[in-house]
C-alpha positions as CSV (number, residue, x, y, z in Angstrom):
1,M,159.4,121.3,107.3
2,A,160.8,120.8,110.8
3,G,163.6,118.6,109.8
4,P,164.2,114.9,110.2
5,T,161.0,114.2,112.1
6,D,158.8,115.6,109.4
7,W,160.9,113.6,106.7
8,G,160.5,110.5,108.9
9,F,156.7,110.8,108.8
10,I,156.8,111.4,104.9
11,V,159.0,108.5,104.2
12,S,156.9,106.4,106.5
13,G,153.8,107.4,104.6
14,F,155.6,106.2,101.4
15,G,156.2,102.9,103.1
16,V,152.7,102.4,104.2
17,G,151.5,103.3,100.8
18,T,153.8,100.8,99.3
19,L,152.4,97.9,101.5
20,A,148.8,99.0,100.8
21,G,149.5,99.1,97.1
22,G,151.1,95.8,97.1
23,L,148.0,94.3,99.0
24,F,145.7,95.9,96.5
25,A,147.8,94.8,93.5
26,I,147.4,91.2,94.5
27,K,143.7,91.5,94.0
28,I,143.6,93.1,90.6
29,N,143.9,91.7,87.0
30,P,143.3,94.7,84.6
31,R,142.8,93.8,80.9
32,Y,145.1,96.5,80.0
33,P,147.9,96.4,82.6
34,M,150.3,98.8,81.0
35,R,147.5,101.3,80.7
36,L,146.7,101.2,84.5
37,A,150.5,101.0,85.1
38,V,151.2,104.2,83.2
39,M,148.3,105.9,84.9
40,M,150.0,105.3,88.3
41,V,153.0,107.2,87.3
42,F,151.0,110.3,87.1
43,A,150.8,110.2,90.9
44,F,154.6,110.3,91.3
45,P,155.1,113.8,91.6
46,L,152.4,114.5,94.1
47,V,155.1,115.0,96.9
48,S,156.8,117.6,94.7
49,L,153.4,119.3,94.1
50,A,152.5,119.2,97.7
51,M,155.8,120.8,98.7
52,L,155.7,123.4,95.7
53,L,152.3,124.5,97.1
54,R,153.8,124.6,100.7
55,S,151.1,122.2,101.9
56,P,151.0,121.2,105.7
57,L,152.8,118.1,106.7
58,E,149.7,115.9,106.6
59,V,149.1,116.6,103.1
60,I,152.6,115.9,102.1
61,V,152.4,112.5,104.2
62,L,149.1,111.7,102.3
63,A,150.8,112.5,99.1
64,A,153.6,110.3,99.9
65,F,151.1,107.5,100.9
66,L,149.6,107.9,97.5
67,V,152.8,107.8,95.7
68,G,153.9,104.6,97.5
69,F,150.5,103.1,96.7
70,C,150.7,103.9,93.0
71,D,154.4,102.9,92.8
72,Q,153.7,99.6,94.3
73,I,150.8,99.0,91.7
74,F,152.9,100.2,88.9
75,S,155.9,97.8,89.9
76,V,153.6,94.9,90.2
77,L,152.0,95.5,86.8
78,W,155.4,96.3,85.2
79,Y,157.2,93.2,86.4
80,T,154.3,90.8,85.8
81,T,153.8,92.2,82.3
82,L,157.6,91.8,81.7
83,Q,157.4,88.1,82.9
84,I,154.4,87.5,80.6
85,K,155.4,89.4,77.4
86,V,159.1,89.0,77.1
87,A,160.6,85.5,75.9
88,P,162.6,83.9,78.3
89,A,165.7,83.9,76.2
90,M,165.6,87.7,76.0
91,M,164.5,88.4,79.7
92,S,168.0,89.1,81.1
93,R,168.8,91.6,78.2
94,V,165.4,93.3,78.8
95,S,165.9,93.5,82.5
96,A,169.3,94.7,82.1
97,Y,168.0,97.8,80.0
98,D,165.2,98.2,82.4
99,H,167.5,98.5,85.4
100,I,169.8,100.9,83.7
101,G,167.0,103.2,83.1
102,S,165.3,102.7,86.5
103,I,168.1,102.3,88.9
104,A,171.5,103.0,87.5
105,L,170.7,106.4,86.4
106,A,168.6,107.5,89.4
107,P,171.7,108.8,91.1
108,L,172.4,111.2,88.3
109,G,168.9,112.6,88.6
110,L,169.6,113.2,92.3
111,V,172.9,115.0,91.6
112,A,171.1,117.1,88.8
113,A,168.2,117.8,91.3
114,G,170.9,119.0,94.0
115,L,172.5,121.3,91.4
116,M,169.5,122.7,90.0
117,Y,168.2,123.5,93.5
118,E,171.5,125.3,94.5
119,A,171.4,127.3,91.1
120,Y,167.7,128.1,90.9
121,G,166.0,127.3,94.1
122,Y,163.3,125.0,95.3
123,Q,160.3,126.3,93.3
124,T,162.2,125.8,89.9
125,T,163.5,122.5,90.8
126,L,160.1,121.0,92.2
127,T,158.5,122.3,89.0
128,A,160.9,120.7,86.8
129,T,160.6,117.4,88.5
130,I,156.9,117.6,87.9
131,I,157.4,118.3,84.3
132,L,159.9,115.8,83.9
133,V,157.3,113.0,85.2
134,V,154.2,114.3,83.6
135,I,155.3,115.0,80.0
136,P,157.0,111.7,79.3
137,T,154.3,109.8,81.0
138,A,151.8,111.5,78.9
139,L,153.7,110.8,75.8
140,V,153.8,107.0,76.5
141,F,150.1,107.1,75.8
142,L,150.8,107.9,72.2
143,V,152.3,104.6,71.9
144,K,149.3,102.3,70.9
145,D,151.2,99.0,71.7
146,V,151.6,100.2,75.2
147,R,148.2,101.7,75.5
148,N,146.3,98.6,74.2
149,M,148.6,95.8,75.5
150,T,146.5,93.2,77.1
151,N,147.4,90.5,79.5
152,E,146.0,88.0,77.2
153,E,148.9,87.3,74.8
154,D,151.6,85.2,76.2
155,S,154.9,85.2,74.4
156,R,156.4,82.8,77.1
157,A,153.6,80.3,76.4
158,D,154.2,80.7,72.8
159,A,157.9,80.2,73.3
160,R,157.3,77.0,75.2
161,A,154.8,75.9,72.8
162,D,157.5,76.3,70.0
163,K,160.1,74.5,72.0
164,Q,157.8,71.5,72.6
165,K,157.3,71.2,68.7
166,R,160.9,70.8,68.2
């Protein structure tokens, strides 16, 4: 890696991937949205894998593009499903827990990765990041309710119907 210029290309690849993924996500309506969303997460460690394999810059940029593309599809499916499945009265609580896990803890992961890099080097650190994405993601498929969740059930519509009955 040649420094900031290479990282600029990598981050740009991710950004263009998120734009493309967002445009693609507008067009899809999968029967099993969380199944597809979880599958998208398997792409997240592609940049780590490309770097671990000492791939050329172009391959790492392509990996970043794919990560951005898949990340955006995951995000659209996640937030859409959240809006459909979670009752309005519970939305703020569920969103708060989601943000604690997704956003608030991310800096701790960055600190841990930095410490791990200093202690064990880049190969161990990149391998650990790949494992820490792939294994938990694979375990999510063991949860039948996630794997088989459809976009047909609408708890929000049920809640509105219950409210209208009162």
